[in-house]
Backbone as CSV, one residue per row, in Angstrom:
resi,resn,N_x,N_y,N_z,CA_x,CA_y,CA_z,C_x,C_y,C_z
1,MET,-22.130,-16.381,14.432,-21.953,-15.318,13.323,-22.637,-16.106,11.951
2,THR,-23.406,-15.503,11.564,-24.443,-16.175,10.657,-24.327,-15.435,9.215
3,ALA,-24.168,-16.043,8.074,-23.994,-14.998,6.658,-25.378,-14.706,6.309
4,GLN,-25.479,-13.608,6.088,-26.425,-12.761,5.446,-26.382,-12.508,3.995
5,PRO,-27.686,-12.309,3.236,-27.368,-12.090,1.810,-26.385,-11.057,1.754
6,LEU,-25.944,-10.892,0.240,-24.750,-10.176,-0.183,-25.135,-8.935,-0.212
7,PRO,-24.660,-7.558,0.529,-24.827,-6.129,0.232,-24.717,-5.654,-0.908
8,SER,-24.838,-4.564,-1.550,-24.453,-3.997,-2.678,-23.206,-3.449,-2.350
9,ALA,-22.224,-3.355,-3.244,-21.142,-2.801,-3.123,-21.282,-1.345,-2.957
10,ALA,-22.416,-0.755,-3.584,-22.561,0.658,-3.145,-22.675,1.374,-1.954
11,GLY,-23.353,0.137,-0.992,-23.565,0.475,0.167,-22.552,0.392,1.354
12,LEU,-21.164,-0.335,1.062,-20.410,-0.392,1.854,-19.610,0.675,2.108
13,PRO,-19.303,0.816,3.741,-18.744,1.949,4.086,-17.317,2.196,3.507
14,ALA,-16.929,3.436,3.113,-15.607,3.825,2.325,-14.573,4.214,3.467
15,ASP,-14.713,4.475,4.822,-13.603,4.943,5.471,-12.666,3.801,6.122
16,LEU,-12.794,3.116,6.857,-12.320,2.166,7.619,-12.152,1.101,6.775
17,HIS,-11.098,0.487,6.275,-10.887,-0.818,5.690,-9.662,-1.492,6.198
18,VAL,-10.088,-2.625,6.719,-9.122,-3.581,7.517,-8.459,-4.622,6.524
19,THR,-7.398,-4.718,6.272,-6.593,-5.882,5.425,-6.098,-6.802,6.321
20,ILE,-5.997,-8.109,5.588,-5.531,-9.281,6.383,-5.100,-10.372,5.555
21,LEU,-3.972,-10.616,5.723,-3.338,-11.367,4.874,-3.325,-13.093,5.387
22,MET,-3.693,-14.194,4.462,-3.693,-15.324,4.913,-2.488,-16.016,4.314
23,LEU,-1.262,-16.345,5.205,0.149,-16.423,4.802,0.108,-18.167,4.069
24,SER,1.219,-18.257,3.653,1.219,-19.519,2.815,1.292,-20.738,4.435
25,ASP,2.086,-20.360,5.424,2.156,-21.374,6.435,1.136,-21.317,7.203
26,GLY,-0.356,-20.962,6.718,-1.560,-20.855,7.460,-1.544,-19.785,8.771
27,THR,-0.770,-19.110,9.107,-0.891,-17.966,9.954,-1.691,-16.895,9.276
28,VAL,-2.252,-15.901,9.834,-3.041,-14.801,9.451,-1.916,-13.310,10.309
29,HIS,-2.090,-12.534,9.042,-1.281,-11.431,9.637,-2.261,-9.884,9.214
30,GLY,-2.672,-9.051,10.193,-3.288,-8.362,10.203,-2.668,-7.067,10.171
31,ALA,-3.190,-5.940,9.187,-2.648,-4.501,9.148,-3.925,-3.658,9.553
32,ASP,-3.463,-2.585,10.238,-4.700,-1.616,10.844,-5.812,-2.362,11.458
33,ALA,-5.575,-3.323,12.121,-6.483,-4.063,12.932,-6.996,-3.077,14.236
34,PRO,-7.896,-2.850,14.217,-8.331,-1.993,15.704,-7.873,-2.916,16.538
35,THR,-7.311,-2.016,17.590,-6.883,-2.556,18.784,-5.725,-3.079,19.265
36,ALA,-5.246,-4.145,17.525,-4.302,-4.923,17.780,-3.090,-4.512,17.268
37,GLY,-3.085,-3.083,16.263,-2.119,-2.594,15.650,-1.746,-3.517,14.434
38,ALA,-0.699,-2.849,13.832,0.079,-3.323,12.359,0.799,-4.297,12.874
39,GLY,0.618,-5.334,11.815,1.371,-6.595,12.145,0.992,-7.628,13.157
40,ALA,-0.093,-7.561,13.517,-0.928,-8.592,14.374,-0.790,-9.671,13.746
41,LEU,-0.491,-10.768,14.495,-0.517,-12.302,14.354,-2.067,-13.025,14.798
42,TRP,-2.601,-13.832,13.914,-3.738,-14.701,14.624,-3.555,-15.970,13.890
43,GLY,-4.099,-17.064,14.967,-4.086,-18.459,14.598,-5.120,-18.847,13.360
44,SER,-6.010,-17.907,13.267,-6.878,-18.152,12.145,-7.491,-16.874,11.862
45,VAL,-8.248,-16.628,10.778,-9.052,-15.441,10.563,-10.137,-15.100,11.577
46,ASN,-10.584,-15.940,12.157,-11.584,-16.131,13.198,-11.469,-15.366,14.236
47,ALA,-10.189,-15.562,14.640,-9.593,-14.610,15.871,-9.643,-13.108,15.557
48,ALA,-9.797,-12.885,14.259,-9.750,-11.204,14.077,-11.194,-10.505,14.398
49,TRP,-12.245,-11.329,14.153,-13.785,-10.856,13.973,-14.011,-10.027,15.185
50,PRO,-13.349,-10.684,16.510,-14.106,-9.815,17.714,-13.409,-8.288,17.829
51,LEU,-12.079,-8.201,17.363,-11.540,-7.192,17.455,-11.981,-5.942,16.253
52,ILE,-12.396,-6.796,15.401,-13.094,-5.450,14.201,-14.358,-5.246,14.649
53,GLN,-15.302,-6.441,15.303,-16.387,-5.822,15.986,-16.510,-4.732,16.809
54,ALA,-15.350,-4.682,17.605,-15.321,-4.050,18.695,-15.389,-2.564,18.062
55,GLU,-14.503,-2.280,16.862,-14.166,-1.086,16.163,-15.630,-0.698,15.690
56,ALA,-16.263,-1.815,14.769,-17.634,-1.245,14.377,-18.606,-0.891,15.553
57,GLN,-18.621,-1.347,16.626,-19.397,-0.959,17.781,-18.997,0.524,18.266
58,ARG,-17.719,0.733,17.986,-17.286,2.118,18.376,-17.608,3.205,17.515
59,LEU,-18.068,2.570,16.020,-18.019,3.472,14.778,-19.623,3.650,15.030
60,ALA,-20.138,2.454,15.220,-21.710,2.219,15.130,-22.012,1.947,13.616
61,ARG,-21.361,1.590,12.979,-21.334,0.885,11.562,-20.420,-0.135,11.042
62,PRO,-20.981,-0.594,9.802,-20.041,-1.723,9.548,-18.791,-1.497,9.100
63,VAL,-17.614,-2.569,9.460,-16.396,-2.247,8.976,-15.950,-3.157,7.753
64,ARG,-15.366,-2.595,6.687,-14.903,-3.361,5.630,-13.643,-4.026,5.905
65,VAL,-13.483,-5.432,5.393,-12.525,-6.215,5.609,-12.145,-6.997,4.457
66,SER,-11.000,-6.897,3.885,-10.744,-7.802,2.783,-9.304,-8.604,3.042
67,VAL,-9.812,-9.760,2.820,-8.734,-10.968,3.308,-8.094,-11.519,1.985
68,GLY,-6.528,-11.481,2.047,-6.227,-11.866,0.805,-5.464,-12.993,1.070
69,GLN,-5.618,-14.021,0.203,-5.099,-15.319,0.213,-3.616,-15.374,-0.321
70,HIS,-2.884,-16.511,-0.217,-1.543,-16.689,-1.025,-1.515,-16.967,-2.188
71,ASP,-2.761,-17.447,-2.881,-2.681,-17.708,-4.101,-3.249,-16.559,-4.786
72,GLY,-3.486,-15.182,-4.223,-3.669,-14.018,-4.705,-5.344,-13.554,-4.951
73,THR,-6.195,-14.655,-4.415,-7.493,-14.182,-4.382,-7.769,-13.335,-3.091
74,ILE,-8.776,-12.739,-3.187,-9.067,-11.478,-2.270,-10.521,-11.554,-1.770
75,THR,-11.201,-11.987,-0.445,-12.444,-12.236,-0.262,-12.627,-10.981,0.390
76,ALA,-14.183,-10.323,0.275,-14.515,-9.235,1.027,-15.410,-9.324,2.043
77,TYR,-15.616,-8.688,3.085,-16.576,-8.927,4.285,-16.988,-7.520,4.763
78,LEU,-18.248,-7.578,5.387,-18.640,-6.451,6.456,-18.826,-7.318,7.789
79,VAL,-17.907,-6.567,8.748,-18.164,-7.083,9.967,-19.208,-5.962,10.779
80,HIS,-20.190,-6.327,11.254,-21.097,-5.164,11.954,-21.340,-5.275,13.410
81,PRO,-21.797,-4.017,13.729,-21.479,-4.228,15.485,-22.196,-5.134,16.174
82,ASP,-23.237,-5.841,15.631,-23.733,-7.036,16.390,-23.058,-8.100,16.260
83,GLY,-21.848,-8.259,15.668,-21.098,-9.570,15.489,-21.456,-10.214,14.150
84,ARG,-22.271,-9.903,13.293,-22.585,-10.573,11.800,-21.331,-10.234,11.145
85,VAL,-20.822,-11.033,10.409,-20.110,-11.171,9.302,-20.361,-11.464,8.024
86,ASP,-20.593,-10.521,7.130,-21.476,-10.838,5.878,-20.250,-10.653,4.809
87,PRO,-20.212,-11.857,3.934,-19.438,-11.999,2.611,-20.145,-10.730,1.875
88,ALA,-19.293,-9.763,1.026,-19.544,-9.034,0.227,-19.123,-9.068,-1.092
89,PRO,-19.905,-8.757,-2.036,-19.414,-8.778,-3.393,-18.112,-8.271,-4.021
90,ALA,-17.509,-7.219,-3.515,-16.562,-6.279,-3.814,-16.524,-5.195,-3.020
91,HIS,-15.276,-4.376,-2.848,-15.252,-3.097,-2.125,-15.255,-2.079,-3.269
92,PRO,-15.899,-1.095,-3.135,-15.932,-0.016,-3.864,-14.612,0.862,-3.953
93,GLN,-14.448,0.850,-5.391,-13.209,1.741,-5.582,-13.694,3.000,-5.387
94,PRO,-12.522,4.159,-5.223,-12.641,5.359,-4.949,-13.283,6.094,-6.407
95,LEU,-13.936,6.950,-6.176,-14.540,7.805,-7.331,-13.275,8.737,-8.195
96,MET,-13.152,8.206,-9.178,-12.226,9.030,-10.160,-12.789,10.549,-10.298
97,PRO,-12.007,11.681,-10.055,-12.472,12.974,-10.239,-12.642,13.132,-11.952
98,ASP,-13.440,13.923,-12.403,-13.762,14.547,-13.676,-12.287,15.062,-14.437
99,HIS,-11.695,15.448,-13.784,-10.336,15.597,-14.496,-9.119,15.296,-13.519
100,VAL,-7.825,15.233,-14.231,-6.750,14.894,-13.466,-6.518,16.185,-12.702
101,ASP,-5.914,16.274,-11.547,-5.503,17.638,-10.871,-3.907,17.863,-11.725
102,SER,-3.936,18.934,-12.427,-2.675,19.578,-13.134,-1.660,19.559,-12.418
103,ARG,-1.592,19.447,-11.243,-0.262,19.289,-10.277,0.424,18.038,-10.755
104,TRP,-0.286,17.135,-11.068,0.527,15.689,-11.219,1.461,15.852,-12.540
105,LEU,0.799,16.753,-13.355,1.661,17.034,-14.876,2.253,18.114,-15.228
106,ASP,2.219,19.218,-14.073,2.774,20.634,-14.269,4.585,20.753,-14.689
107,GLY,4.874,19.447,-14.427,6.587,19.412,-14.347,7.276,20.383,-13.433
108,ALA,6.676,21.167,-12.227,7.202,21.872,-11.300,8.387,21.360,-10.886
109,LEU,8.513,19.947,-10.457,9.851,19.720,-9.699,11.043,19.806,-10.544
110,ASN,10.795,19.983,-12.156,11.878,20.186,-12.829,12.665,21.873,-12.710
111,GLN,11.822,22.562,-11.861,12.466,23.719,-11.528,12.888,23.844,-10.041
112,HIS,12.552,22.984,-9.106,13.259,23.068,-8.033,14.561,23.224,-7.697
113,PRO,14.932,24.231,-7.102,16.460,24.554,-6.763,17.287,23.544,-6.402
114,MET,16.535,22.319,-5.969,17.729,21.152,-5.796,17.927,20.255,-6.695
115,VAL,17.243,20.415,-7.853,17.001,19.216,-8.773,18.474,19.027,-9.483
116,GLU,19.309,20.313,-9.597,20.203,20.132,-10.285,21.540,19.073,-9.975
117,SER,21.457,19.010,-8.742,22.437,18.056,-8.119,21.976,16.861,-8.198
118,VAL,20.560,16.488,-8.561,20.195,15.242,-9.112,20.397,15.202,-10.194
119,ARG,20.129,15.700,-11.022,20.495,15.942,-12.692,22.164,15.261,-12.851
120,ALA,22.927,16.194,-11.993,24.271,15.981,-12.209,24.959,14.582,-11.932
121,ALA,24.187,14.153,-10.624,24.722,12.643,-10.710,23.906,11.705,-11.655
122,HIS,22.936,12.332,-11.987,22.132,11.107,-12.907,23.082,11.062,-14.244
123,ARG,23.451,12.447,-14.851,24.487,12.530,-16.171,25.836,11.618,-15.831
124,ALA,26.342,11.611,-14.456,27.477,11.140,-14.319,27.126,9.305,-14.107
125,THR,25.896,8.986,-14.231,25.352,7.391,-13.727,25.942,7.035,-12.664
126,ASP,25.953,8.168,-11.356,26.376,7.826,-10.035,24.942,7.445,-9.661
127,TRP,24.500,6.424,-9.374,23.101,5.993,-8.898,22.939,6.098,-7.605
128,ARG,24.167,6.174,-6.788,23.892,6.187,-5.115,23.988,7.919,-4.802
129,ALA,24.761,8.326,-5.638,24.566,10.072,-5.207,23.651,10.492,-5.976
130,ALA,22.749,10.117,-6.908,21.525,10.661,-7.281,20.493,10.154,-6.056
131,GLN,20.621,9.318,-5.925,19.472,8.772,-4.624,19.585,9.567,-3.492
132,VAL,20.955,9.757,-2.938,21.069,10.479,-2.006,20.516,12.033,-2.049
133,ALA,20.917,12.619,-3.568,20.437,13.871,-4.017,18.938,13.921,-3.924
134,ALA,18.336,13.184,-4.473,16.983,13.124,-4.500,16.296,12.874,-3.320
135,SER,16.993,11.931,-2.411,16.231,11.749,-1.112,16.093,13.386,-0.445
136,ARG,17.252,13.978,-0.477,17.281,15.527,0.174,16.457,16.691,-0.511
137,MET,15.869,16.110,-1.870,15.031,17.024,-2.372,13.559,16.547,-1.817
138,ALA,13.262,15.085,-1.841,12.190,15.071,-1.373,12.022,15.330,0.134
139,ALA,12.617,15.407,0.777,12.518,15.807,2.222,12.162,17.186,2.276
140,GLN,12.882,18.089,1.275,12.433,19.491,1.284,11.158,19.820,0.840
141,VAL,10.765,19.001,-0.247,9.689,19.375,-0.874,8.426,18.694,0.158
142,ARG,8.720,17.521,0.886,7.577,17.236,1.821,7.517,18.379,2.842
143,ALA,8.708,18.900,3.572,9.089,19.890,4.361,7.852,21.249,3.895
144,GLU,8.193,21.475,2.555,7.387,22.801,2.197,6.019,22.694,1.852
145,LEU,5.595,21.467,1.343,4.116,21.036,0.953,3.435,20.332,1.772
146,GLY,3.957,19.350,2.557,3.148,18.319,3.343,2.911,17.357,2.555
147,ASP,2.209,16.114,3.119,2.237,14.915,2.679,1.100,14.710,1.876
148,ASP,-0.044,15.624,1.587,-1.268,15.474,0.799,-1.282,16.917,-0.568
149,HIS,0.147,16.600,-1.109,0.502,17.459,-2.272,1.026,16.612,-3.464
150,PRO,0.451,16.518,-4.587,0.885,15.694,-5.553,2.865,15.824,-5.733
151,HIS,3.300,16.889,-5.753,4.401,17.129,-5.622,5.257,16.260,-4.808
152,THR,4.761,16.438,-3.520,5.338,15.488,-2.370,5.535,14.112,-3.187
153,VAL,4.391,13.570,-3.541,4.525,12.106,-4.064,5.354,11.790,-5.110
154,LEU,5.508,12.903,-6.231,6.468,12.788,-7.516,7.617,13.213,-6.699
155,ALA,8.128,13.730,-5.772,9.352,13.612,-5.298,9.927,12.670,-4.715
156,ALA,8.649,11.678,-3.948,9.412,10.450,-3.452,9.378,9.424,-4.725
157,GLU,8.600,9.477,-5.604,8.900,8.793,-6.867,10.013,8.844,-7.273
158,PHE,10.745,10.337,-7.370,11.814,10.721,-8.006,13.033,9.783,-7.262
159,GLU,12.962,10.046,-5.955,13.938,9.248,-4.919,13.880,7.683,-5.317
160,ALA,12.532,7.359,-5.471,12.189,5.832,-5.781,13.087,5.153,-6.914
161,PHE,13.107,5.666,-7.954,13.774,5.728,-9.205,15.075,5.761,-9.160
162,PHE,15.669,6.332,-8.308,17.202,6.215,-8.196,17.688,5.156,-7.262
163,ALA,16.705,4.854,-6.127,17.102,3.708,-5.507,16.964,2.449,-6.382
164,LEU,15.996,2.307,-7.180,15.857,0.958,-7.870,17.110,0.805,-8.965
165,HIS,17.311,2.059,-9.400,18.738,2.121,-10.506,20.155,1.596,-9.437
166,ALA,20.078,2.136,-7.984,21.226,1.777,-7.489,21.028,0.497,-6.639
167,ARG,20.302,-0.066,-7.005,19.841,-1.460,-6.437,19.591,-1.403,-4.847
168,ASP,19.149,-0.281,-4.301,18.899,-0.444,-2.967,17.478,-0.932,-2.928
169,TRP,17.457,-2.291,-2.841,15.884,-2.687,-3.061,15.184,-2.265,-1.924
170,ALA,15.333,-2.554,-0.912,14.769,-2.321,0.415,14.080,-1.171,0.483
171,ALA,15.098,0.156,0.207,14.508,1.332,-0.166,13.557,1.447,-1.241
172,ALA,13.968,0.775,-2.217,13.117,1.025,-3.450,11.784,0.618,-3.242
173,VAL,11.397,-0.511,-2.550,10.082,-1.292,-2.084,9.517,-0.116,-1.070
174,ARG,10.256,0.317,-0.354,9.489,1.076,0.665,9.062,2.576,0.004
175,LEU,9.778,2.929,-1.044,9.240,4.369,-1.445,8.473,4.021,-2.309
176,TYR,8.461,2.909,-3.330,7.407,2.741,-4.260,6.105,2.313,-3.674
177,THR,5.909,1.706,-2.743,4.753,1.596,-2.033,4.029,2.799,-1.454
178,ALA,5.053,3.781,-0.757,4.497,4.975,-0.398,3.919,5.895,-1.396
179,VAL,4.655,5.578,-2.629,3.937,6.569,-3.643,3.048,5.876,-4.249
180,ALA,2.898,4.509,-4.393,1.448,3.890,-5.104,0.286,4.213,-4.037
181,GLU,0.646,4.131,-2.265,-0.368,4.726,-1.712,-0.520,6.395,-1.881
182,GLY,0.322,7.023,-2.017,-0.052,8.260,-1.975,-0.751,8.674,-3.675
183,ARG,-0.094,8.215,-4.401,-1.040,8.683,-5.954,-2.352,7.870,-5.523
184,HIS,-2.740,6.982,-5.170,-3.876,6.396,-5.072,-4.806,7.351,-4.145
185,ARG,-4.471,7.546,-3.044,-5.261,8.637,-2.162,-5.670,9.753,-2.497
186,LEU,-4.366,10.386,-3.590,-4.865,11.656,-4.072,-5.463,11.403,-5.488
187,SER,-5.978,10.501,-5.884,-6.375,10.516,-7.143,-5.522,10.603,-8.274
188,ALA,-4.610,10.420,-8.406,-3.398,10.244,-9.553,-4.096,9.370,-10.653
189,PRO,-3.451,9.639,-11.854,-3.824,8.726,-12.906,-3.807,7.468,-12.680
190,PRO,-4.616,6.590,-12.793,-4.628,4.789,-12.304,-3.285,4.339,-13.164
191,GLY,-3.023,4.810,-14.148,-1.871,3.838,-14.932,-0.630,4.289,-14.270
192,ASP,-0.432,5.491,-13.681,0.794,5.696,-12.915,0.736,5.173,-11.575
193,THR,-0.351,4.761,-11.102,-0.479,4.305,-9.595,-0.215,2.934,-9.816
194,GLN,-0.633,2.048,-10.780,-0.380,0.761,-11.012,1.302,0.520,-11.418
195,ARG,1.835,1.481,-12.218,3.199,1.275,-12.643,3.867,1.186,-11.201
196,ALA,3.583,2.261,-10.330,4.044,2.396,-9.021,4.350,1.041,-8.424
197,LEU,3.089,0.335,-8.166,3.078,-0.895,-7.759,3.576,-1.677,-8.182
198,HIS,3.832,-1.900,-9.739,4.568,-3.007,-10.422,5.976,-2.533,-10.109
199,ASN,6.530,-1.560,-9.854,8.143,-1.314,-9.292,8.227,-1.833,-7.865
200,ALA,7.167,-1.248,-7.003,7.483,-1.966,-5.650,7.372,-3.425,-5.600
201,VAL,6.388,-4.084,-6.367,6.763,-5.682,-6.475,7.883,-6.072,-6.961
202,ALA,8.358,-5.525,-7.923,9.761,-5.757,-8.647,10.912,-5.463,-7.671
203,ALA,10.793,-4.516,-6.889,11.954,-4.293,-6.156,11.780,-5.371,-4.697
204,TRP,10.608,-5.474,-4.515,10.529,-6.571,-3.372,11.095,-7.931,-3.711
205,LEU,10.660,-8.285,-4.897,11.318,-9.739,-5.151,12.679,-9.739,-5.200
206,ASN,13.350,-8.516,-5.482,14.785,-8.649,-5.281,15.017,-8.153,-3.780
207,ALA,14.409,-7.585,-2.874,14.930,-7.188,-1.524,14.403,-8.272,-0.531
208,ARG,13.543,-9.492,-0.734,13.274,-10.246,-0.269,14.238,-11.330,0.685
209,THR,15.648,-11.152,0.141,16.774,-11.848,0.919,17.275,-10.986,1.894
210,ASP,16.649,-9.780,2.095,17.311,-8.620,3.070,16.329,-8.929,4.113
211,ARG,16.926,-9.419,5.211,16.283,-9.582,6.338,15.650,-8.492,7.033
212,LEU,16.175,-7.251,6.686,15.773,-5.960,7.325,14.399,-5.661,6.675
213,SER,14.270,-6.204,5.381,13.215,-5.398,4.554,11.802,-6.175,4.564
214,GLY,11.671,-7.128,5.371,10.476,-8.000,5.461,9.301,-6.879,5.901
215,ALA,9.530,-5.954,6.601,8.268,-5.050,7.054,7.797,-4.652,5.833
216,HIS,8.835,-4.201,5.045,8.362,-3.454,3.549,7.304,-4.432,2.746
217,GLY,7.719,-5.519,2.691,7.140,-6.485,1.707,5.595,-6.821,2.437
218,TYR,5.463,-6.806,3.767,4.324,-6.941,4.441,3.144,-5.585,3.983
219,ALA,4.204,-4.265,4.359,3.280,-3.024,3.784,2.841,-3.170,2.150
220,LEU,3.566,-3.634,1.561,3.039,-3.593,0.023,1.970,-4.881,-0.151
221,ALA,1.982,-6.060,0.659,1.351,-6.961,0.461,-0.281,-6.425,0.755
222,HIS,-0.231,-5.679,2.077,-1.665,-5.152,2.353,-1.971,-4.132,1.512
223,LEU,-1.354,-3.296,0.927,-1.723,-2.191,-0.205,-2.021,-2.903,-1.131
224,LEU,-1.378,-4.090,-1.590,-2.009,-4.738,-2.785,-3.475,-5.318,-2.378
225,VAL,-3.627,-5.885,-1.398,-5.467,-6.409,-1.028,-6.088,-4.983,-1.078
226,ARG,-5.727,-3.972,-0.733,-6.442,-2.554,-0.362,-6.614,-2.164,-1.991
227,ILE,-5.714,-2.089,-2.606,-5.918,-0.980,-3.756,-6.020,-1.476,-5.199
228,ALA,-5.436,-3.001,-5.074,-5.376,-3.714,-6.387,-5.907,-5.255,-6.231
229,PRO,-7.170,-5.004,-6.232,-8.057,-6.531,-5.800,-7.788,-7.367,-7.050
230,HIS,-7.363,-6.724,-8.192,-7.724,-7.240,-9.587,-6.450,-7.913,-10.049
231,ASP,-5.456,-7.772,-9.270,-3.975,-8.236,-9.617,-3.693,-9.571,-8.974
232,PRO,-4.205,-10.522,-8.799,-3.951,-11.447,-8.194,-2.626,-12.246,-8.215
233,ARG,-1.857,-11.943,-9.541,-0.701,-12.616,-9.798,0.470,-11.640,-8.954
234,ALA,0.482,-10.449,-8.935,1.261,-9.534,-8.068,1.277,-9.913,-6.653
235,LEU,-0.144,-9.961,-5.870,-0.237,-10.292,-4.674,0.278,-11.538,-4.289
236,SER,0.131,-12.707,-5.279,0.355,-13.797,-4.583,1.909,-14.288,-5.019
237,ALA,2.736,-13.271,-6.021,4.025,-13.178,-5.531,4.783,-12.820,-4.432
238,VAL,4.008,-11.589,-3.981,4.687,-11.087,-2.698,4.112,-11.949,-1.484
239,VAL,3.029,-12.125,-1.441,2.583,-13.068,-0.393,3.429,-14.221,-0.014
240,ARG,3.548,-14.879,-1.172,4.425,-16.377,-1.132,5.775,-16.090,-0.582
241,SER,6.305,-15.058,-1.073,7.820,-14.584,-0.713,8.054,-14.082,0.537
242,LEU,6.823,-13.715,1.551,7.064,-12.849,2.627,7.897,-14.105,3.516
243,PRO,8.783,-13.185,4.481,9.464,-13.855,5.590,8.394,-14.295,6.589
244,PRO,8.696,-15.151,7.556,7.731,-15.611,8.571,7.442,-14.402,9.482
245,ALA,6.338,-13.903,9.631,5.859,-12.508,10.336,6.640,-12.404,11.577
246,ALA,7.046,-13.411,12.219,7.236,-13.272,13.712,8.716,-12.503,13.501
247,SER,9.275,-12.833,12.350,10.999,-12.250,12.232,10.761,-10.623,11.541
248,THR,9.754,-10.089,11.325,9.539,-8.750,10.857,9.716,-7.815,11.826
């Protein structure tokens, strides 16, 4: 595999994006790896290229790959159908819309028929009860609107807020990671997406001693590589604290 001149970021494919983590112990963890599945482990990053090349051949186009190091640095590549692996300068960020979808800011969830039970628990500072009530409301909103609606993401964020206050760290990292992914995917205000990521990182640093939460830490680390390539401190903090991948 020979390195070619760096392609321009504007020419990189924007659909499939494989993320890979280089762990502190030298092993390699892949998410969204074609034919290998999430959570694939390799002895070195070179072992991943043939699998990704096969997907590039299937698509008849290059595949984006971002490799996150345990020190927080990220290296971007293009894997071509013919097996070439080109270093890339950066992966393009999604274009922001000309205006923010008003549904992010309309306050409609404040009128949801299930919100009063959440508020009652909140007023009583019964964080566990508030978390349970918010979880029920989030499930109802999702059933009503589906995954691709801002209100569904906002309802999940409501649940995440109370999970954090209830010190249910595993639920908080799982929920805030999903919220950050949803906000990013649906072009929410970037500052709000960044705040959700920061909350997910904070929750993970508390949850990491829970042996059942390891998969959530890996999901968060891969999301940081994917959508927050300019936050090396957060990525390094998460990757360095991940449990051995075989235990997840």
